[in-house]
N, C-alpha and C positions, 0 to 999 in steps of 0.2 A: 375593445377587442382583446381577448386573452392570447397567450402565446400559442395555444393550440388552434387558433383561428376561430374559436367559438366566441359568440357575443352573448352578453347577458344584460338585463336592465339595471342592475345595481351599479352605483358609482364605484369606480376603481379606486383602490386605496392609494395608488400612486398619485392620482389626481388630488386627493385630499392633502397629501404631503406637499405637493407643489402649491396648492392654494394657501397652505399655512405660511408660506414665505411672504405672502402679501396681506396677512392679517393686520388689523389695527395694533399699533404699539401702545399697550396699556398694561398696567400692573397685572391684570388678570391673565392676559395672553402671554406675559413673560414668565409667569409662575410655572414651575416644573409640573405641577398637577394638571395643567392644561394641555401638555404635550400629548399627542396621539401615542397610545401605549406601545404600538409596534414601531414607532419612530423615536422612542425615548431610550437612548443608550444607557442613561443612568438607571432606568427601571429594568431594562433587559439584563444588566450586569449585576443585579442584586443577588445575594445568596439564595433568596427564596425563588428566583426564577431559573435556577440551574436546570430543572427538568425541561423547560422550554428551550434552553440553549443546547442541551443534549439532543433534543428532537430536531432542532434546526441543523445541527452539524450532521446528523444522520440523513436528513432530507435533502439538503442542498446538493451534495455530490451525487446522491442517488437520482435525483431528478435530472441533473445535467447529463449523467451517463446514460440514463434511459432515453433522453432526447437524442443522444448520439447513437442510440441503438447498440451500445456495447453490451455484449451478451456474456463474454468470458474473458478472463485475464490470465496472464502468466506473471506470477509474483516473483520479484527479485528482492531478497534481503541480503545485506552485507555491510561491511564496515565503511563508515564515512572517512576513515583515516587511511584507507588503502590508496596509495597514489598511482597516478598514471605512470607507466614505465619511464617515460621521458623525465619525470620529476622524482624518481626514486632516490636520487642522490640527496634530496632534501627530506627524506623520510626520517621520522624521529627515532626509529630503532632499526637495526639490521633486519629484524624479522619482518617489519612492515615493508622494507625495501624488497625483501625476498618474495613477499606476497603480491608485489605490484603486478606480476603477470596476470593475476586474476582480473585486473581491470580490463585487459584486452580480451580475456576469456568471456567475461560478462558482456562486453560490448559485442563480441561476435555472436554469442548465444542470442542476445536480443535482436541482432540484425537478422539472423536466420528465422527466428520465430516471427518477426514482423513481416518478413517477406511472405511467410505462410499466411499471416493474418490478412495481408492485403488481398489475398485470393478470396477472402470472405467479405471483401469490401471494407475491411478494417473494423468489423463488428465482433470478431471472435479472436481470442488469444492475444489481446492487447497487452503490451508490457506495462506493468505498474511497479513503481519503486517508491521509496520514501522521499524522492525529490531532491535530496541533498547531494553532497559531494561523494567522492570515492566510488564504490561499487554502484551506488545509486546513479551517479552521473554517467557511469559507463553504460548502464542499462538504457537510460533515456537516449544516450548518444547513439547507441547501436540501432535503436528504433529510427532515429532521424537518418542515420546512414542508409537505411533501407527505404526511406521516403515515406515512412508511416508515422502515425500519431502514437504518443505514449502518455501515461498518466503519472503524475507526481503527487504524493500525499505528504506535504510538509506538515510540521508541527511547530508551534511557537515554543522556543526555548529561552532560558534566561539570557544566554548569549545568542543574539539573533541569528537564526539560520535562514539564509536566502535560498530560493530554489535554484537548481542548476540551470544553465541556459538552454538545455536540450529538451526540457519538458514541453509538451505542447501547451501553449499558454491557456487555451480554452479548457484544458484538463489538468490545470495546476491548482490544487486545492490546499487550503491552510486550515489546521485544526488546533483547537485548544485542548480537547480531550483525547488522550492517547487511546482510551478504550474504544471510542467511536472510530478513530483512525484505523485501529486493528480490524474492526468489523468490515470496513471498506476494503481492506487488503484481501479479506477472505470471502466476502459475499459472492464474488464472481470467479473465484480462483479455479482454474483447471489444472494448474501445476504450480509447485512452489520450488524455487531454486534458492538455496542458501549458500552464500559465500562466506569466507572467513570474516569475523567481526568481533565486536566487544559485547558489552552488556545489552545494548539495544538489540543486536542481532540475536543474542541468546534468548532474550525475552520473547522476540517474535518467533524464534524457532520452537521453543518449548510451549508457548501458547498454542501454536498450530498443532504440534504433535499431541498435546493433551486433548485438544478438541477431537482429533482423529481417534486417538486411543480410546476415549470415552464415548465415541460414536455420536458426539454432538455435531460432527462434521463428517461428510462422506470422505472415504479414503481417495487419494489422488496421487499422481506422481510427486514424490517428495525427494528432492535431489540435494545432496550435500557436496559442494565442490571442494576438493582438497582433502582426501582421506587422511593424509599424514597430519594435517592441522587438527582435524576433528578428533582423531584418535588420541592425539597428545593433550587436547584440551578437555575432552570428556571420555571417561572410561565407561563406554557403553556396556561392555561385557560384564564389568563389575556390578553394574546396576541389575543386570539380569541374574547374575550369580547370587546376588544378595536377595533376590526375590522382590525387590521394590518395583521392578517392571517384569513382565513375562518375557520368555525367550522369543515368543512370536512378535512382541513389540519391536524387536530389532529389524523386522521385515517391513516396518512402516516407512522406512527411508532407504535410500540407495546412494552410495558414494560414486561420484563421477569426477573426471579431471578436466575434460575439454568440452567445448561447445558441442562438438560432434557426438561425444559420449552422452551428453544430456539429451540431445534431440533423439538419439537412438533409444535411450531409456524411456522417454515419453512415448515413443512410437511402439515400444514393445511392452509397455506397462500392463500388468494384469492385476486387478484388485486383489489384495490379500484376503484370506479367510478371516472374518471378524473373530476376535478373541471372545470366547464364551458362546459361540454359535450365533445364529441369526437373531435379529431383534424381534421379540414377540409382537404379533399383530393383534 
């Protein structure tokens, strides 16, 4: 019997894995060549099987979220190093200590959006974060405050990163490939909220903006929390003045300061006119 309740006459692969545990102990069955290919970790982690691993990382979260009937998400990007206000005295720099209030802002924004999500049975506008500490933790924590589920997309790092304790366990995923992880951030996105952060946050920010700018992704509410931070870190106007982006590209995102600002921006959002006119059909 399969997970979808359907039955078929072919033997289940899991049955063969279990049967292998009781096979005869002989030189032939101990040889690596004899292992079932899909149950052979050494085979699956060879360089030549990278395309299979990429496909599996795309499929596993996709299937699980489809089973949960999750239709849309609210994406939260932001710094792992931004502390909870109660811990700001231990922040490594005065700037990080000053940014600690965004932990509470992210938590409240996630709480409000999750309350809305629950009205859809938890199938729409589910909070998704990178699953780690800082702003990510605040987002998952806010969803838990509201009594709802949230998604965490962890990634394996040289210094092990563990998921924060507020991610819904059944929706806590782990990735080897950053590229596939990014796809899962954006595949169901209805809005993107970006809080102050470092290289990882910048990477996610510009990847998403590039996809929207080039119309590889539909425009959607794109919110930057903390106008002062973002204007100090990135000279947006200089990019437009230099002609490396168009003036219209500055309308792809909007600055907000509070959770309430962000909710209002989502509710009042109007898709911008695409640069260069409509896409030819």
